[in-house]
DSSP file (Angstrom, degrees, kcal/mol; ACC not computed):
  #  RESIDUE AA STRUCTURE BP1 BP2  ACC     N-H-->O    O-->H-N    N-H-->O    O-->H-N    TCO  KAPPA ALPHA  PHI   PSI    X-CA   Y-CA   Z-CA
    1    1 A M              0   0    0      0, 0.0     2,-0.3     0, 0.0     0, 0.0   0.000 360.0 360.0 360.0 133.3  -20.8   -5.1   27.0
    2    2 A S        -     0   0    0      1,-0.1     3,-0.3     3,-0.0     4,-0.0  -0.660 360.0-156.7 -95.3 148.0  -19.0   -8.0   25.5
    3    3 A D    >   +     0   0    0     -2,-0.3     3,-0.9     1,-0.2    -1,-0.1   0.217  67.5 106.1 -96.6  12.5  -17.7   -8.2   21.9
    4    4 A A  T 3  S+     0   0    0      1,-0.3    -1,-0.2     3,-0.0    -2,-0.0   0.818  80.2  46.5 -71.3 -23.2  -17.7  -12.0   21.9
    5    5 A G  T 3  S+     0   0    0     -3,-0.3    -1,-0.3     2,-0.1    -2,-0.1   0.622  92.9  97.0 -91.4  -7.2  -20.7  -12.3   19.7
    6    6 A R  S <  S-     0   0    0     -3,-0.9     2,-0.1     1,-0.1    -3,-0.0  -0.587  79.2-118.9 -76.7 132.0  -19.5   -9.7   17.1
    7    7 A P        -     0   0    0      0, 0.0     3,-0.2     0, 0.0    -1,-0.1  -0.493  13.6-148.3 -70.5 145.6  -17.8  -11.0   14.0
    8    8 A L  S  > S+     0   0    0      1,-0.2     4,-1.3    -2,-0.1     5,-0.2   0.687  86.0  73.3 -86.7 -25.0  -14.2   -9.7   13.7
    9    9 A W  H  > S+     0   0    0      1,-0.2     4,-2.6     2,-0.2     5,-0.2   0.772  83.8  65.8 -70.8 -25.6  -14.2   -9.7    9.9
   10   10 A R  H  > S+     0   0    0      2,-0.2     4,-2.6    -3,-0.2    -1,-0.2   0.948 103.8  41.9 -67.4 -46.0  -16.3   -6.6    9.5
   11   11 A P  H  > S+     0   0    0      0, 0.0     4,-3.0     0, 0.0     5,-0.2   0.929 115.7  51.4 -58.6 -42.7  -14.0   -4.1   11.0
   12   12 A L  H  X S+     0   0    0     -4,-1.3     4,-2.3     2,-0.2    -2,-0.2   0.907 110.0  48.8 -59.1 -44.0  -11.1   -5.7    9.2
   13   13 A L  H  X S+     0   0    0     -4,-2.6     4,-2.3     2,-0.2    -1,-0.2   0.919 112.3  48.9 -67.7 -42.4  -13.0   -5.5    5.9
   14   14 A V  H  X S+     0   0    0     -4,-2.6     4,-2.3     2,-0.2    -2,-0.2   0.928 112.9  47.7 -64.1 -42.0  -13.8   -1.8    6.6
   15   15 A A  H  X S+     0   0    0     -4,-3.0     4,-2.3     1,-0.2    -2,-0.2   0.896 113.4  48.1 -56.6 -43.8  -10.2   -1.1    7.4
   16   16 A F  H  X S+     0   0    0     -4,-2.3     4,-2.6     2,-0.2     5,-0.2   0.883 112.1  47.9 -70.4 -42.8   -9.0   -2.9    4.3
   17   17 A A  H  X S+     0   0    0     -4,-2.3     4,-2.6     2,-0.2     5,-0.2   0.901 111.7  51.0 -70.5 -39.6  -11.5   -1.1    2.0
   18   18 A V  H  X S+     0   0    0     -4,-2.3     4,-2.7    -5,-0.2     5,-0.2   0.935 111.9  47.2 -63.7 -46.0  -10.5    2.3    3.5
   19   19 A A  H  X S+     0   0    0     -4,-2.3     4,-2.3    -5,-0.2     5,-0.2   0.917 113.1  47.5 -63.8 -40.7   -6.8    1.5    2.9
   20   20 A V  H  X S+     0   0    0     -4,-2.6     4,-2.7     2,-0.2     5,-0.3   0.928 112.7  49.7 -69.0 -39.2   -7.4    0.4   -0.7
   21   21 A A  H  X S+     0   0    0     -4,-2.6     4,-2.9    -5,-0.2     5,-0.2   0.952 113.5  46.2 -61.5 -47.2   -9.6    3.5   -1.4
   22   22 A A  H  X S+     0   0    0     -4,-2.7     4,-2.4    -5,-0.2    -1,-0.2   0.915 115.2  45.4 -66.4 -41.4   -7.0    5.8    0.0
   23   23 A S  H  X S+     0   0    0     -4,-2.3     4,-2.4    -5,-0.2    -1,-0.2   0.897 114.4  48.3 -67.7 -42.1   -4.1    4.1   -1.8
   24   24 A T  H  X S+     0   0    0     -4,-2.7     4,-2.2    -5,-0.2     5,-0.2   0.959 112.6  48.0 -62.9 -52.2   -6.0    4.0   -5.1
   25   25 A G  H  X S+     0   0    0     -4,-2.9     4,-1.9    -5,-0.3    -2,-0.2   0.900 113.5  48.9 -53.0 -43.3   -7.0    7.6   -4.8
   26   26 A G  H  X S+     0   0    0     -4,-2.4     4,-1.0    -5,-0.2    -1,-0.2   0.910 111.9  47.2 -65.9 -42.5   -3.5    8.6   -4.0
   27   27 A A  H  < S+     0   0    0     -4,-2.4    -1,-0.2     1,-0.2    -2,-0.2   0.846 114.5  47.2 -70.3 -31.6   -2.0    6.7   -6.8
   28   28 A A  H  < S+     0   0    0     -4,-2.2    -1,-0.2     1,-0.2    -2,-0.2   0.811 117.1  42.6 -76.7 -33.3   -4.6    8.1   -9.3
   29   29 A L  H  < S+     0   0    0     -4,-1.9    -1,-0.2    -5,-0.2    -2,-0.2   0.486  93.0  87.5 -99.3  -2.4   -4.2   11.7   -8.2
   30   30 A T     <  -     0   0    0     -4,-1.0     2,-0.7    -3,-0.1    -1,-0.1  -0.854  69.3-146.4-102.0 110.2   -0.5   11.9   -7.9
   31   31 A P        -     0   0    0      0, 0.0     2,-0.8     0, 0.0    -3,-0.1  -0.590  12.6-170.9 -75.7 115.1    1.2   12.9  -11.1
   32   32 A I        +     0   0    0     -2,-0.7    -2,-0.0     3,-0.1     0, 0.0  -0.865  28.6 159.5-102.3  99.8    4.6   11.3  -11.6
   33   33 A G    >>  -     0   0    0     -2,-0.8     4,-1.3     3,-0.0     3,-1.0   0.045  57.5 -55.1-105.6-154.5    5.8   13.0  -14.6
   34   34 A P  H 3> S+     0   0    0      0, 0.0     4,-1.9     0, 0.0     5,-0.1   0.681 120.9  72.4 -70.1 -17.6    9.1   13.8  -16.3
   35   35 A W  H 34 S+     0   0    0      2,-0.2     4,-0.4     1,-0.2    -3,-0.1   0.883 100.4  44.4 -62.8 -38.4   10.5   15.4  -13.1
   36   36 A Y  H X4 S+     0   0    0     -3,-1.0     3,-1.2     2,-0.2    -1,-0.2   0.923 112.6  50.7 -70.2 -45.4   10.8   12.0  -11.5
   37   37 A D  H 3< S+     0   0    0     -4,-1.3    -2,-0.2     1,-0.3    -1,-0.2   0.819 106.5  57.6 -61.1 -31.7   12.2   10.4  -14.6
   38   38 A A  T 3< S+     0   0    0     -4,-1.9    -1,-0.3     2,-0.1    -2,-0.2   0.615  82.6 108.0 -79.6 -10.7   14.8   13.2  -14.8
   39   39 A L  S <  S-     0   0    0     -3,-1.2     2,-0.8    -4,-0.4    -3,-0.0  -0.392  77.7-117.4 -68.8 144.7   16.2   12.6  -11.3
   40   40 A V        -     0   0    0     -2,-0.1    -1,-0.1     0, 0.0    -2,-0.1  -0.720  40.0-167.2 -87.1 116.5   19.6   11.1  -11.1
   41   41 A K        -     0   0    0     -2,-0.8     0, 0.0     1,-0.1     0, 0.0  -0.724  24.0-102.0-104.1 148.7   19.0    7.8   -9.2
   42   42 A P    >   -     0   0    0      0, 0.0     3,-2.2     0, 0.0    -1,-0.1  -0.388  29.5-117.3 -67.5 149.0   21.6    5.5   -7.7
   43   43 A P  T 3  S+     0   0    0      0, 0.0    -2,-0.0     0, 0.0     0, 0.0   0.744 111.5  60.3 -54.6 -27.3   22.5    2.4   -9.7
   44   44 A W  T 3  S+     0   0    0      2,-0.0    -3,-0.0     0, 0.0     0, 0.0   0.384  73.2 119.5 -84.7   3.9   21.3    0.2   -6.9
   45   45 A Q    <   -     0   0    0     -3,-2.2     3,-0.1     1,-0.1    -4,-0.0  -0.564  66.1-123.9 -74.8 127.9   17.7    1.4   -7.1
   46   46 A P        -     0   0    0      0, 0.0     5,-0.1     0, 0.0    -1,-0.1  -0.198  34.1 -88.0 -69.6 159.2   15.4   -1.5   -7.9
   47   47 A P    >   -     0   0    0      0, 0.0     3,-1.8     0, 0.0     4,-0.4  -0.350  36.8-113.7 -67.2 151.7   13.1   -1.2  -11.0
   48   48 A G  G >> S+     0   0    0      1,-0.3     3,-1.3     2,-0.2     4,-0.6   0.796 112.7  61.5 -54.5 -37.5    9.6    0.3  -10.5
   49   49 A W  G 34 S+     0   0    0      1,-0.2    -1,-0.3     2,-0.2     3,-0.2   0.739 100.3  57.7 -66.2 -21.9    7.7   -2.9  -11.2
   50   50 A L  G <> S+     0   0    0     -3,-1.8     4,-1.8     1,-0.2    -1,-0.2   0.634  86.5  79.0 -84.5 -16.7    9.4   -4.4   -8.1
   51   51 A F  H <> S+     0   0    0     -3,-1.3     4,-2.5    -4,-0.4     5,-0.3   0.935  92.3  47.4 -64.6 -49.0    8.2   -1.8   -5.6
   52   52 A G  H  X S+     0   0    0     -4,-0.6     4,-2.2     1,-0.2     5,-0.2   0.944 114.1  42.8 -64.1 -49.5    4.7   -3.1   -5.1
   53   53 A P  H  > S+     0   0    0      0, 0.0     4,-2.1     0, 0.0    -1,-0.2   0.877 115.0  51.9 -64.9 -34.4    5.4   -6.8   -4.6
   54   54 A V  H  X S+     0   0    0     -4,-1.8     4,-2.6     2,-0.2    -2,-0.2   0.954 113.0  42.6 -66.1 -48.7    8.4   -6.0   -2.3
   55   55 A W  H  X S+     0   0    0     -4,-2.5     4,-2.9    -5,-0.2     5,-0.2   0.872 112.1  54.6 -68.6 -32.5    6.5   -3.7    0.0
   56   56 A T  H  X S+     0   0    0     -4,-2.2     4,-2.0    -5,-0.3    -1,-0.2   0.946 110.7  47.0 -62.8 -44.1    3.4   -6.0    0.1
   57   57 A T  H  X S+     0   0    0     -4,-2.1     4,-2.3    -5,-0.2    -2,-0.2   0.913 111.4  50.5 -65.6 -40.9    5.7   -8.8    1.2
   58   58 A I  H  X S+     0   0    0     -4,-2.6     4,-2.1     1,-0.2    -2,-0.2   0.952 112.2  47.0 -58.3 -51.4    7.4   -6.5    3.9
   59   59 A Y  H  X S+     0   0    0     -4,-2.9     4,-1.7     1,-0.2    -1,-0.2   0.814 110.6  52.8 -63.2 -28.2    4.0   -5.5    5.3
   60   60 A A  H  X S+     0   0    0     -4,-2.0     4,-1.6    -5,-0.2    -1,-0.2   0.885 108.7  49.0 -71.3 -37.8    2.8   -9.0    5.3
   61   61 A C  H  < S+     0   0    0     -4,-2.3    -2,-0.2    -5,-0.2    -1,-0.2   0.864 109.5  53.0 -67.9 -31.8    5.8  -10.1    7.2
   62   62 A V  H  < S+     0   0    0     -4,-2.1    -2,-0.2     1,-0.2    -1,-0.2   0.906 108.0  51.8 -65.5 -39.5    5.2   -7.2    9.7
   63   63 A V  H  <        0   0    0     -4,-1.7    -1,-0.2     1,-0.3    -2,-0.2   0.860 360.0 360.0 -69.0 -34.4    1.6   -8.3   10.3
   64   64 A T     <        0   0    0     -4,-1.6    -1,-0.3    -5,-0.1    -2,-0.2   0.539 360.0 360.0 -79.7 360.0    2.6  -12.0   11.1
């Protein structure tokens, strides 16, 4: 049976929705409390707001 007639966007959309649901659920259910803020971090650690954009860029580069 050939997949030539099936659209490719459906499985990609499902995979994207599953990934978004899993990451959103993990972020909402993972408490990052005072224990993380109390860790001694190296001075070269980037700020927290930079984590999302940098990893999104890295993953986008991996995909291409």
